[in-house]
C-alpha positions in Angstrom: -29.3 84.4 -33.0 -28.5 88.0 -31.8 -25.1 88.9 -30.6 -24.7 89.8 -26.9 -23.5 93.1 -25.6 -20.8 91.5 -23.0 -17.4 91.5 -24.6 -15.5 88.2 -24.2 -11.7 88.7 -24.1 -9.0 86.2 -25.0 -7.6 83.8 -22.4 -5.1 85.3 -20.0 -2.8 82.4 -19.9 -2.2 78.9 -21.0 -4.0 79.0 -24.3 -3.4 76.7 -27.1 -4.9 77.0 -30.7 -4.8 73.6 -32.5 -5.1 73.8 -36.3 -5.2 71.4 -39.2 -3.4 72.2 -42.5 -4.1 70.6 -45.8 -2.2 70.6 -49.2 -3.7 68.5 -52.1 -2.8 68.4 -55.9 -6.0 67.8 -57.9 -7.7 66.1 -54.9 -5.5 63.0 -55.7 -2.3 63.5 -53.8 -2.4 65.2 -50.5 -0.5 66.0 -47.3 -1.7 67.0 -43.8 -0.1 68.9 -41.0 -1.0 69.9 -37.4 -0.2 73.4 -36.2 0.1 74.5 -32.7 0.1 78.1 -31.5 0.5 78.7 -27.8 1.0 81.3 -25.2 4.7 81.3 -24.3 5.1 84.0 -21.7 4.7 87.9 -21.8 7.1 90.5 -23.1 7.3 94.4 -23.0 7.6 96.3 -26.3 7.6 100.0 -26.4 6.0 100.0 -22.9 3.1 97.8 -23.8 2.6 94.3 -22.5 2.3 91.6 -25.3 1.5 87.8 -25.2 4.4 85.7 -26.9 2.9 83.4 -29.4 5.1 80.4 -30.2 4.2 77.9 -33.0 4.8 74.2 -33.7 4.3 72.4 -37.0 4.1 68.7 -37.7 3.4 67.0 -40.9 1.6 63.9 -40.0 0.7 61.9 -43.2 0.6 62.2 -47.1 2.3 61.3 -50.3 6.0 61.9 -50.6 5.5 63.7 -53.8 2.9 66.1 -52.6 3.2 69.7 -51.3 4.0 70.7 -47.9 0.9 72.2 -46.0 1.2 75.9 -45.0 2.0 76.7 -41.6 0.5 79.2 -39.4 2.6 82.4 -39.8 5.2 81.6 -37.2 5.9 83.3 -33.8 4.5 86.7 -33.2 3.2 89.0 -30.3 -0.4 89.8 -29.4 -2.1 92.1 -27.1 -5.7 93.0 -26.4 -7.4 96.4 -25.7 -10.4 95.1 -24.1 -11.9 98.7 -23.7 -11.6 99.1 -27.5 -12.6 95.5 -28.4 -9.3 95.1 -30.3 -6.7 92.4 -30.8 -3.4 93.6 -32.1 -0.4 91.9 -33.6 3.1 92.5 -34.4 6.0 90.2 -35.8 9.6 90.3 -34.7 11.2 93.1 -36.4 8.0 95.0 -37.1 8.1 98.8 -36.1 4.3 99.2 -35.7 1.4 96.8 -34.5 -1.7 96.1 -36.8 -5.3 95.3 -35.9 -5.7 91.6 -36.0 -9.5 91.5 -34.9 -11.8 94.4 -34.6 -15.0 93.2 -32.7 -16.7 96.6 -33.2 -17.4 95.8 -36.8 -21.0 95.3 -38.0 -22.6 94.0 -41.1 -21.2 95.6 -44.3 -17.9 96.9 -42.7 -14.8 96.3 -44.6 -12.2 94.1 -42.9 -9.0 96.3 -42.3 -5.5 95.8 -40.5 -3.6 92.4 -40.7 -6.2 90.7 -42.9 -6.3 93.4 -45.4 -2.7 94.6 -45.6 -1.0 93.6 -48.7 2.3 92.6 -46.9 0.2 90.0 -44.7 -3.2 88.4 -45.9 -4.1 90.9 -48.5 -8.0 90.3 -48.4 -8.8 93.7 -49.8 -12.4 92.8 -50.5 -13.3 91.0 -47.4 -16.5 92.4 -45.7 -18.6 91.5 -42.6 -21.5 89.5 -44.3 -23.6 89.1 -41.1 -23.1 89.2 -37.2 -24.5 86.6 -34.8 -23.4 84.7 -31.7 -22.1 81.2 -30.9 -22.3 79.4 -27.6 -19.0 78.7 -26.1 -18.2 77.6 -22.6 -21.7 78.4 -21.6 -21.8 81.8 -22.9 -22.7 83.6 -26.3 -20.0 85.2 -28.0 -20.2 87.7 -30.8 -19.3 86.3 -34.2 -18.4 88.2 -37.3 -19.0 86.1 -40.5 -16.4 87.3 -43.2 -17.0 86.9 -46.9 -16.0 88.7 -50.1 -17.9 90.6 -52.7 -19.5 87.6 -54.2 -21.4 87.2 -50.9 -20.0 83.9 -49.9 -19.1 83.5 -46.2 -15.5 82.0 -45.9 -14.5 82.3 -42.2 -15.5 83.9 -39.1 -14.0 86.0 -36.3 -15.2 84.8 -32.8 -14.5 86.9 -29.5 -11.9 85.3 -27.4 -11.3 82.7 -29.9 -9.8 84.2 -33.2 -10.5 83.2 -36.6 -12.1 80.0 -37.7 -9.1 79.7 -40.1 -6.7 79.7 -37.0 -5.3 82.3 -34.6 -3.5 84.4 -37.3 -3.6 82.4 -40.5 -4.6 83.7 -43.8 -4.8 80.4 -46.0 -8.5 80.0 -47.1 -9.4 76.6 -48.7 -9.5 76.8 -52.5 -11.9 74.1 -53.8 -10.8 71.8 -51.0 -7.1 71.7 -52.2 -5.2 74.0 -49.6 -5.9 75.8 -46.4 -5.9 75.9 -42.6 -8.9 75.3 -40.3 -9.0 76.0 -36.5 -9.8 72.6 -34.8 -9.9 73.6 -31.2 -8.8 76.1 -28.5 -7.8 75.1 -24.9 -7.1 76.9 -21.8 -5.3 75.0 -19.0 -5.6 71.8 -21.0 -9.4 72.1 -21.2 -11.2 72.7 -24.5 -13.4 75.8 -24.8 -13.9 75.6 -28.5 -14.0 72.5 -30.7 -14.7 72.9 -34.5 -17.5 70.6 -35.9 -15.1 69.7 -38.6 -12.2 68.8 -36.2 -10.7 65.4 -37.0 -11.6 62.6 -34.5 -8.0 61.8 -34.1 -7.0 65.1 -32.7 -7.0 65.6 -28.9 -7.8 69.2 -28.0 -5.7 68.8 -24.9 -2.5 67.3 -26.4 -0.3 67.7 -29.5 0.2 64.4 -31.6 3.7 64.2 -30.4 5.2 65.9 -27.3 6.5 69.5 -27.4 9.9 68.4 -26.4 10.2 65.9 -29.2 8.9 68.6 -31.8 11.3 71.2 -30.4 14.3 68.8 -30.6 13.4 68.3 -34.4 13.1 71.9 -35.1 16.1 72.7 -33.2 18.4 70.5 -35.0 20.9 72.4 -37.1 20.6 71.1 -40.8 21.4 74.4 -42.4 24.8 76.0 -42.2 26.2 78.7 -41.7 23.3 80.2 -39.7 23.1 83.2 -39.6 24.5 83.8 -43.1 24.5 86.5 -45.5 21.8 84.5 -47.6 23.4 81.2 -48.7 22.7 78.1 -46.5 24.1 74.7 -47.1 22.2 71.7 -45.9 23.7 68.6 -44.1 21.2 66.2 -46.0 19.8 67.0 -49.5 16.1 67.8 -49.4 13.6 66.3 -51.7 11.7 69.4 -51.2 12.3 72.8 -49.8 9.7 75.5 -48.9 10.7 79.0 -47.4 8.4 81.4 -45.7 9.2 85.0 -44.3 8.4 86.0 -40.9 4.7 86.9 -41.9 4.1 83.4 -43.2 4.2 84.2 -46.9 5.6 81.4 -49.0 8.7 82.8 -51.0 9.7 79.7 -53.0 9.6 75.9 -53.3 13.0 74.0 -54.3 15.1 70.9 -53.7 18.6 70.1 -53.3 21.5 70.9 -50.9 21.3 74.7 -50.7 18.8 77.5 -49.9 19.9 80.8 -51.4 18.2 83.9 -49.8 20.7 86.5 -51.1 17.9 88.3 -53.1 15.8 88.7 -49.9 16.2 91.4 -47.2 17.8 90.6 -43.7 15.6 89.0 -41.4 14.4 85.5 -39.9 12.9 83.0 -42.4 11.5 79.5 -41.9 12.4 76.6 -44.1 10.5 73.5 -44.1 12.8 70.4 -45.4 11.7 67.1 -46.5 14.9 64.9 -46.4 15.5 61.0 -46.1 15.5 61.6 -42.2 12.0 63.1 -42.5 10.4 66.6 -42.1 12.6 69.4 -40.4 11.6 73.0 -39.8 14.7 75.3 -39.7 14.8 79.0 -38.7 17.1 80.8 -41.0 18.8 84.1 -40.2 20.0 86.4 -42.9 22.3 89.2 -42.0 24.3 91.7 -44.1 
């Protein structure tokens, strides 16, 4: 199916991206999570207007001794240059923006920007394997099918939707063991995109628990002092700790009552903590 010439931009407001994240060990022990990225207002950075992207993360089931699924990269800022058919991204503290999606690409072009940058996804060998269209909300939208040097197509970029891995996630499925998949995109609560692989239990218009409940969990202070110079003490011992930087890169896994980020530069980090009280996400701020 050929692509259409009309460009279809991202939604102007009230957009939500719903994703499923999976982490399995040897296809025997597994844990699943939902991720929700959503528009959270606008902001002005260096004279340019960006959409604020906030994120929520909820582990929904799995085995206690398995790994925690990856989250979606955290809060960020997006803006779209519709004339140039570019979507650009920057994270808190970044001096410059990066190209997230370039919808000018054609078959054989190498993917650049956020997805190729070694500080982010690092897909140095990703190329456009083919270009076609997909029917969404009654209109055909350009779809770039991305693969690697072996010719295998692993994910796609879709105008006005993002990546089939999620709005800004890098995590590909490796033999079915770990990865993130975009389930749905809604605008004003109405689905405009639903993946054929989306789980039946997922409502595209609602998160599995209310935003206020998840916000309360995420906001609960379980690590002190915060900010700190790098050493954080937990109010409850964690059976498992995973810590990510602002770009969504996993830094380490551990357990116990402390998190030591003394070796890492100042900035904002996210810890996912599995304790006797359940799963908690905690933003950690390192200052010097």
